[in-house]
Short mmCIF file of the C-alpha atoms (twelve columns), coordinates in Angstrom:
data_MODEL
# 
_entry.id   MODEL 
# 
loop_
_atom_site.group_PDB 
_atom_site.id 
_atom_site.type_symbol 
_atom_site.label_atom_id 
_atom_site.label_alt_id 
_atom_site.label_comp_id 
_atom_site.label_asym_id 
_atom_site.label_seq_id 
_atom_site.Cartn_x 
_atom_site.Cartn_y 
_atom_site.Cartn_z 
_atom_site.pdbx_PDB_model_num 
ATOM 1   C CA . MET A 1   1.922   7.030   -17.028 1 
ATOM 2   C CA . LEU A 2   1.325   9.349   -14.716 1 
ATOM 3   C CA . SER A 3   3.601   11.850  -13.913 1 
ATOM 4   C CA . LEU A 4   5.593   12.306  -10.642 1 
ATOM 5   C CA . GLN A 5   3.670   15.546  -9.664  1 
ATOM 6   C CA . ALA A 6   0.384   12.742  -10.096 1 
ATOM 7   C CA . PHE A 7   2.207   10.672  -8.110  1 
ATOM 8   C CA . ASN A 8   2.837   12.360  -5.069  1 
ATOM 9   C CA . LEU A 9   -0.282  14.317  -5.482  1 
ATOM 10  C CA . PHE A 10  -2.224  10.172  -5.156  1 
ATOM 11  C CA . LEU A 11  0.100   9.855   -2.141  1 
ATOM 12  C CA . ILE A 12  -1.269  12.762  -0.443  1 
ATOM 13  C CA . VAL A 13  -4.520  11.381  -0.757  1 
ATOM 14  C CA . MET A 14  -3.912  8.327   -0.032  1 
ATOM 15  C CA . VAL A 15  -2.572  10.032  3.487   1 
ATOM 16  C CA . VAL A 16  -5.521  11.571  3.703   1 
ATOM 17  C CA . LEU A 17  -7.566  8.451   3.364   1 
ATOM 18  C CA . ALA A 18  -5.873  6.906   6.625   1 
ATOM 19  C CA . VAL A 19  -6.998  9.383   8.587   1 
ATOM 20  C CA . ALA A 20  -10.159 9.396   7.417   1 
ATOM 21  C CA . VAL A 21  -10.378 5.549   8.257   1 
ATOM 22  C CA . PHE A 22  -8.427  5.994   11.662  1 
ATOM 23  C CA . VAL A 23  -11.142 7.730   12.703  1 
ATOM 24  C CA . GLY A 24  -13.893 5.777   11.285  1 
ATOM 25  C CA . LEU A 25  -12.708 2.518   12.532  1 
ATOM 26  C CA . PHE A 26  -13.188 3.071   16.059  1 
ATOM 27  C CA . PHE A 27  -16.915 3.855   15.475  1 
ATOM 28  C CA . VAL A 28  -17.597 0.525   13.147  1 
ATOM 29  C CA . ASP A 29  -15.975 -2.774  13.911  1 
ATOM 30  C CA . ALA A 30  -14.596 -4.017  10.258  1 
ATOM 31  C CA . GLY A 31  -17.273 -7.096  10.155  1 
ATOM 32  C CA . TYR A 32  -14.762 -10.506 9.867   1 
ATOM 33  C CA . GLY A 33  -12.737 -12.679 12.589  1 
ATOM 34  C CA . LYS A 34  -13.867 -11.791 16.271  1 
ATOM 35  C CA . PHE A 35  -16.783 -9.444  14.997  1 
ATOM 36  C CA . TYR A 36  -18.059 -10.952 11.963  1 
ATOM 37  C CA . GLN A 37  -21.734 -9.938  11.512  1 
ATOM 38  C CA . PRO A 38  -23.800 -11.210 8.848   1 
ATOM 39  C CA . LYS A 39  -24.730 -7.126  8.590   1 
ATOM 40  C CA . TRP A 40  -22.444 -6.914  6.456   1 
ATOM 41  C CA . GLY A 41  -23.793 -9.027  3.714   1 
ATOM 42  C CA . PRO A 42  -23.254 -12.224 1.749   1 
ATOM 43  C CA . SER A 43  -19.910 -14.268 2.776   1 
ATOM 44  C CA . VAL A 44  -17.338 -16.617 1.881   1 
ATOM 45  C CA . ASP A 45  -15.203 -19.183 4.286   1 
ATOM 46  C CA . ASN A 46  -12.470 -17.348 5.799   1 
ATOM 47  C CA . ARG A 47  -9.138  -19.246 3.645   1 
ATOM 48  C CA . ILE A 48  -11.138 -18.305 0.533   1 
ATOM 49  C CA . GLY A 49  -11.558 -14.958 1.727   1 
ATOM 50  C CA . TRP A 50  -8.046  -14.396 3.534   1 
ATOM 51  C CA . MET A 51  -6.767  -15.486 -0.156  1 
ATOM 52  C CA . LEU A 52  -9.062  -13.092 -2.679  1 
ATOM 53  C CA . MET A 53  -8.059  -10.387 -0.094  1 
ATOM 54  C CA . GLU A 54  -4.170  -10.885 -0.407  1 
ATOM 55  C CA . ALA A 55  -3.255  -12.324 -3.820  1 
ATOM 56  C CA . PRO A 56  -4.107  -9.139  -5.850  1 
ATOM 57  C CA . VAL A 57  -0.876  -7.146  -4.057  1 
ATOM 58  C CA . PHE A 58  1.171   -9.946  -4.845  1 
ATOM 59  C CA . VAL A 59  0.482   -10.440 -8.904  1 
ATOM 60  C CA . ALA A 60  0.031   -6.617  -9.435  1 
ATOM 61  C CA . MET A 61  3.347   -6.555  -7.532  1 
ATOM 62  C CA . LEU A 62  4.510   -8.527  -9.922  1 
ATOM 63  C CA . LEU A 63  3.088   -7.262  -13.287 1 
ATOM 64  C CA . LEU A 64  4.701   -3.629  -12.369 1 
ATOM 65  C CA . TRP A 65  8.292   -5.392  -12.380 1 
ATOM 66  C CA . TRP A 66  7.882   -7.580  -15.338 1 
ATOM 67  C CA . PHE A 67  6.513   -4.091  -17.562 1 
ATOM 68  C CA . SER A 68  9.465   -2.244  -16.159 1 
ATOM 69  C CA . ASP A 69  12.603  -0.887  -17.484 1 
ATOM 70  C CA . ARG A 70  14.362  -1.440  -14.196 1 
ATOM 71  C CA . ARG A 71  12.798  -5.003  -13.462 1 
ATOM 72  C CA . SER A 72  16.819  -6.660  -13.838 1 
ATOM 73  C CA . ASP A 73  18.008  -3.754  -11.085 1 
ATOM 74  C CA . SER A 74  19.445  -5.729  -8.121  1 
ATOM 75  C CA . VAL A 75  18.147  -3.708  -5.574  1 
ATOM 76  C CA . ARG A 76  14.504  -3.078  -7.249  1 
ATOM 77  C CA . VAL A 77  14.621  -6.994  -7.438  1 
ATOM 78  C CA . VAL A 78  15.347  -7.328  -3.690  1 
ATOM 79  C CA . PHE A 79  12.726  -5.005  -2.387  1 
ATOM 80  C CA . LEU A 80  10.156  -6.926  -4.822  1 
ATOM 81  C CA . LEU A 81  11.594  -10.224 -3.583  1 
ATOM 82  C CA . LEU A 82  10.976  -8.888  0.312   1 
ATOM 83  C CA . PHE A 83  7.805   -7.171  -0.275  1 
ATOM 84  C CA . GLU A 84  6.346   -10.873 -1.971  1 
ATOM 85  C CA . LEU A 85  7.548   -12.674 0.738   1 
ATOM 86  C CA . HIS A 86  5.203   -11.534 2.717   1 
ATOM 87  C CA . TYR A 87  2.230   -11.386 0.495   1 
ATOM 88  C CA . PHE A 88  3.144   -14.822 -0.977  1 
ATOM 89  C CA . HIS A 89  2.698   -15.871 2.722   1 
ATOM 90  C CA . ARG A 90  -0.589  -13.722 3.292   1 
ATOM 91  C CA . SER A 91  -2.469  -15.505 0.155   1 
ATOM 92  C CA . PHE A 92  -0.844  -19.074 -0.157  1 
ATOM 93  C CA . LEU A 93  0.207   -20.114 3.033   1 
ATOM 94  C CA . PHE A 94  -1.824  -18.649 5.873   1 
ATOM 95  C CA . PRO A 95  -5.231  -18.974 5.094   1 
ATOM 96  C CA . TRP A 96  -5.181  -22.676 4.663   1 
ATOM 97  C CA . LEU A 97  -3.051  -22.634 8.057   1 
ATOM 98  C CA . ILE A 98  -6.686  -20.991 10.013  1 
ATOM 99  C CA . ARG A 99  -8.424  -23.043 11.895  1 
ATOM 100 C CA . GLY A 100 -12.576 -23.519 12.680  1 
ATOM 101 C CA . ARG A 101 -15.143 -22.683 10.194  1 
ATOM 102 C CA . GLY A 102 -15.421 -18.143 10.301  1 
ATOM 103 C CA . ARG A 103 -16.423 -16.374 7.255   1 
ATOM 104 C CA . MET A 104 -15.371 -13.173 5.692   1 
ATOM 105 C CA . PRO A 105 -17.806 -11.293 4.300   1 
ATOM 106 C CA . LEU A 106 -17.833 -10.011 0.794   1 
ATOM 107 C CA . SER A 107 -17.497 -6.438  0.921   1 
ATOM 108 C CA . ILE A 108 -14.475 -6.866  3.186   1 
ATOM 109 C CA . ILE A 109 -12.881 -9.058  0.809   1 
ATOM 110 C CA . LEU A 110 -13.159 -6.627  -2.020  1 
ATOM 111 C CA . MET A 111 -12.202 -3.085  0.750   1 
ATOM 112 C CA . GLY A 112 -9.124  -5.024  1.345   1 
ATOM 113 C CA . ALA A 113 -8.328  -5.975  -1.761  1 
ATOM 114 C CA . LEU A 114 -8.833  -2.581  -3.530  1 
ATOM 115 C CA . PHE A 115 -6.618  -1.172  -0.758  1 
ATOM 116 C CA . ASN A 116 -3.688  -3.763  -1.361  1 
ATOM 117 C CA . THR A 117 -4.218  -2.996  -5.088  1 
ATOM 118 C CA . LEU A 118 -3.525  0.515   -4.570  1 
ATOM 119 C CA . ASN A 119 -0.821  -0.276  -2.226  1 
ATOM 120 C CA . ALA A 120 1.076   -2.314  -5.134  1 
ATOM 121 C CA . LEU A 121 0.628   0.677   -6.733  1 
ATOM 122 C CA . MET A 122 1.930   2.853   -4.685  1 
ATOM 123 C CA . GLN A 123 5.134   1.011   -3.689  1 
ATOM 124 C CA . GLY A 124 5.898   -0.385  -6.797  1 
ATOM 125 C CA . GLY A 125 5.196   2.701   -8.769  1 
ATOM 126 C CA . TRP A 126 8.274   4.420   -6.594  1 
ATOM 127 C CA . ILE A 127 10.252  1.063   -6.651  1 
ATOM 128 C CA . PHE A 128 9.958   0.971   -10.801 1 
ATOM 129 C CA . TYR A 129 8.952   3.685   -11.910 1 
ATOM 130 C CA . PHE A 130 8.836   7.373   -9.755  1 
ATOM 131 C CA . SER A 131 12.373  6.926   -7.787  1 
ATOM 132 C CA . PRO A 132 15.268  8.330   -9.459  1 
ATOM 133 C CA . ALA A 133 17.273  5.911   -11.629 1 
ATOM 134 C CA . ASP A 134 19.894  6.231   -9.785  1 
ATOM 135 C CA . TYR A 135 18.301  6.108   -6.301  1 
ATOM 136 C CA . TYR A 136 18.948  2.583   -5.656  1 
ATOM 137 C CA . GLY A 137 22.954  2.445   -6.588  1 
ATOM 138 C CA . GLU A 138 24.492  -0.949  -5.990  1 
ATOM 139 C CA . ASN A 139 26.060  0.326   -2.476  1 
ATOM 140 C CA . TRP A 140 22.713  0.404   -1.236  1 
ATOM 141 C CA . LEU A 141 22.638  -3.452  -0.221  1 
ATOM 142 C CA . THR A 142 25.331  -2.527  2.429   1 
ATOM 143 C CA . GLY A 143 23.689  0.732   3.914   1 
ATOM 144 C CA . LEU A 144 22.907  1.571   7.274   1 
ATOM 145 C CA . PRO A 145 18.850  2.489   5.848   1 
ATOM 146 C CA . PHE A 146 18.416  -1.130  4.435   1 
ATOM 147 C CA . LEU A 147 20.477  -3.084  6.879   1 
ATOM 148 C CA . LEU A 148 18.841  -1.927  9.589   1 
ATOM 149 C CA . GLY A 149 15.233  -1.363  8.242   1 
ATOM 150 C CA . THR A 150 15.601  -5.818  6.535   1 
ATOM 151 C CA . ALA A 151 16.425  -6.215  9.898   1 
ATOM 152 C CA . VAL A 152 13.657  -4.381  11.690  1 
ATOM 153 C CA . PHE A 153 10.942  -6.382  8.572   1 
ATOM 154 C CA . PHE A 154 12.526  -9.681  9.511   1 
ATOM 155 C CA . ILE A 155 11.246  -9.090  13.191  1 
ATOM 156 C CA . GLY A 156 8.308   -8.042  12.252  1 
ATOM 157 C CA . MET A 157 7.245   -10.525 10.150  1 
ATOM 158 C CA . ALA A 158 8.609   -13.308 13.112  1 
ATOM 159 C CA . ILE A 159 6.485   -11.717 15.417  1 
ATOM 160 C CA . ASN A 160 3.325   -11.478 13.328  1 
ATOM 161 C CA . ILE A 161 3.935   -15.291 12.285  1 
ATOM 162 C CA . ARG A 162 4.337   -16.358 15.701  1 
ATOM 163 C CA . SER A 163 1.780   -14.236 17.105  1 
ATOM 164 C CA . ASP A 164 -0.292  -15.801 14.330  1 
ATOM 165 C CA . SER A 165 0.621   -19.418 15.429  1 
ATOM 166 C CA . ILE A 166 -0.504  -18.577 18.872  1 
ATOM 167 C CA . ILE A 167 -3.899  -17.553 17.971  1 
ATOM 168 C CA . ARG A 168 -4.354  -20.485 15.812  1 
ATOM 169 C CA . HIS A 169 -3.421  -22.511 18.781  1 
ATOM 170 C CA . LEU A 170 -5.623  -21.451 21.704  1 
ATOM 171 C CA . ARG A 171 -8.322  -23.851 20.612  1 
ATOM 172 C CA . ALA A 172 -8.273  -27.923 20.549  1 
ATOM 173 C CA . PRO A 173 -10.328 -29.340 17.285  1 
ATOM 174 C CA . GLY A 174 -14.083 -29.026 17.933  1 
ATOM 175 C CA . ASP A 175 -13.612 -26.439 20.539  1 
ATOM 176 C CA . THR A 176 -15.973 -23.289 20.162  1 
ATOM 177 C CA . ALA A 177 -14.467 -21.739 23.793  1 
ATOM 178 C CA . HIS A 178 -12.587 -18.635 23.818  1 
ATOM 179 C CA . TYR A 179 -9.436  -17.825 25.265  1 
ATOM 180 C CA . LEU A 180 -6.870  -15.170 26.332  1 
ATOM 181 C CA . PRO A 181 -3.828  -15.692 23.947  1 
ATOM 182 C CA . ARG A 182 -0.190  -15.747 26.353  1 
ATOM 183 C CA . GLY A 183 3.351   -15.605 25.274  1 
ATOM 184 C CA . GLY A 184 5.067   -14.216 22.810  1 
ATOM 185 C CA . MET A 185 4.508   -10.762 22.178  1 
ATOM 186 C CA . PHE A 186 1.036   -10.576 23.888  1 
ATOM 187 C CA . ARG A 187 2.367   -9.743  27.685  1 
ATOM 188 C CA . TYR A 188 2.550   -6.373  26.099  1 
ATOM 189 C CA . VAL A 189 0.006   -5.859  23.818  1 
ATOM 190 C CA . ALA A 190 -3.555  -7.563  23.071  1 
ATOM 191 C CA . SER A 191 -2.867  -7.501  19.172  1 
ATOM 192 C CA . ALA A 192 0.633   -8.975  18.917  1 
ATOM 193 C CA . ASN A 193 0.212   -10.252 15.677  1 
ATOM 194 C CA . TYR A 194 -0.996  -6.643  14.439  1 
ATOM 195 C CA . PHE A 195 1.854   -4.856  16.637  1 
ATOM 196 C CA . GLY A 196 4.374   -7.699  13.995  1 
ATOM 197 C CA . GLU A 197 2.279   -6.294  10.939  1 
ATOM 198 C CA . LEU A 198 3.135   -2.574  11.651  1 
ATOM 199 C CA . VAL A 199 7.084   -3.267  12.755  1 
ATOM 200 C CA . GLU A 200 7.354   -4.965  9.278   1 
ATOM 201 C CA . TRP A 201 5.592   -2.457  7.484   1 
ATOM 202 C CA . THR A 202 7.607   0.200   9.176   1 
ATOM 203 C CA . GLY A 203 10.918  -2.025  8.131   1 
ATOM 204 C CA . PHE A 204 10.085  -1.336  4.387   1 
ATOM 205 C CA . ALA A 205 9.633   2.220   4.830   1 
ATOM 206 C CA . ILE A 206 13.051  1.982   6.273   1 
ATOM 207 C CA . LEU A 207 14.987  -0.097  4.208   1 
ATOM 208 C CA . THR A 208 12.998  1.587   0.914   1 
ATOM 209 C CA . TRP A 209 13.930  4.999   2.258   1 
ATOM 210 C CA . SER A 210 10.460  6.404   0.848   1 
ATOM 211 C CA . TRP A 211 7.487   8.583   1.057   1 
ATOM 212 C CA . ALA A 212 5.091   5.578   -0.087  1 
ATOM 213 C CA . GLY A 213 6.756   3.047   2.510   1 
ATOM 214 C CA . ALA A 214 5.860   5.358   5.245   1 
ATOM 215 C CA . VAL A 215 2.738   6.405   3.663   1 
ATOM 216 C CA . PHE A 216 1.786   2.252   3.913   1 
ATOM 217 C CA . ALA A 217 3.448   1.858   7.035   1 
ATOM 218 C CA . LEU A 218 1.101   5.062   8.058   1 
ATOM 219 C CA . TRP A 219 -2.114  2.663   6.586   1 
ATOM 220 C CA . THR A 220 -1.179  -0.360  8.780   1 
ATOM 221 C CA . PHE A 221 -1.394  1.977   11.931  1 
ATOM 222 C CA . ALA A 222 -4.447  3.718   10.474  1 
ATOM 223 C CA . ASN A 223 -6.308  0.643   9.466   1 
ATOM 224 C CA . LEU A 224 -5.201  -1.960  12.514  1 
ATOM 225 C CA . ALA A 225 -4.845  -0.015  15.619  1 
ATOM 226 C CA . PRO A 226 -8.650  0.596   15.970  1 
ATOM 227 C CA . ARG A 227 -9.213  -2.990  15.559  1 
ATOM 228 C CA . ALA A 228 -6.282  -3.342  18.296  1 
ATOM 229 C CA . ALA A 229 -8.284  -1.087  20.946  1 
ATOM 230 C CA . ARG A 230 -11.485 -2.580  20.396  1 
ATOM 231 C CA . ILE A 231 -9.788  -6.498  20.703  1 
ATOM 232 C CA . HIS A 232 -7.845  -4.243  23.983  1 
ATOM 233 C CA . GLN A 233 -11.449 -3.357  25.185  1 
ATOM 234 C CA . TYR A 234 -12.947 -7.281  24.280  1 
ATOM 235 C CA . TYR A 235 -9.877  -8.609  26.400  1 
ATOM 236 C CA . ALA A 236 -10.907 -6.383  29.503  1 
ATOM 237 C CA . GLN A 237 -14.641 -7.384  29.126  1 
ATOM 238 C CA . GLU A 238 -14.483 -11.552 28.864  1 
ATOM 239 C CA . PHE A 239 -11.411 -11.900 30.881  1 
ATOM 240 C CA . PRO A 240 -11.392 -9.227  33.596  1 
ATOM 241 C CA . ASP A 241 -9.407  -11.815 35.944  1 
ATOM 242 C CA . GLU A 242 -6.483  -12.432 33.526  1 
ATOM 243 C CA . PHE A 243 -6.361  -9.369  31.633  1 
ATOM 244 C CA . ASP A 244 -4.741  -6.539  32.740  1 
ATOM 245 C CA . PRO A 245 -5.538  -3.464  30.669  1 
ATOM 246 C CA . ARG A 246 -3.167  -0.921  32.239  1 
ATOM 247 C CA . LYS A 247 -0.111  -3.299  31.712  1 
ATOM 248 C CA . VAL A 248 -0.769  -5.044  28.453  1 
ATOM 249 C CA . ARG A 249 -1.308  -2.012  25.488  1 
ATOM 250 C CA . ARG A 250 -3.300  -2.379  22.592  1 
ATOM 251 C CA . ILE A 251 -0.316  -2.497  19.946  1 
ATOM 252 C CA . ILE A 252 2.371   -0.441  20.905  1 
ATOM 253 C CA . PRO A 253 4.022   -1.872  23.994  1 
ATOM 254 C CA . PHE A 254 4.342   0.710   26.654  1 
ATOM 255 C CA . ILE A 255 2.664   3.270   24.825  1 
ATOM 256 C CA . PHE A 256 -0.548  2.398   22.745  1 
# 
């Protein structure tokens, strides 16, 4: 088992990597979804790809909980349930709602699965192993950080799921044309689904009041903001008469 000092060093390394990824993704389009390219190597069906990429964090978090001597701690179990709620949806429900016959490169899947596993070590490591034993007392569930963070978490989840639904229903079966998503938070940002996920994990950082949660929120922004900027540029070029890039921001309403 790592020492607390080693765990904190791990978090620092993850912050440095997040900054590097943020910069790098402005120069390289991750080859999935709208920007899929065969040059990324062998690929599989999108549905299988999403499940293989997201399921490891669901399983890893369960294992970290199960082997912890704090697995019966009610507050920590609530954190686990919230975290796993997102990844159960993302791993086992969301993939099978995807329409079309898109592909996802195995290289993207492996990189995503690696990060997700590291994130399980960040969140599960802090919650079940490295946080002080008395840090999350029974009164935590009635405190301001938990109540505010949980509200933000569920707001973000709702935005994320609603935005994914809007994107999913842009095309009728058999249609291959491209359409501009409208409604919901798409009135304010080009990537409303990404905004929802950013809000969600910001909420998780607040409700756990932890550096591990904050690092994950930072990673969420570092990974999704450059892609949101690319999508924003794509919409401006593809729909010049319908999309106003000055009014609709990239991922954060009115700001970026």
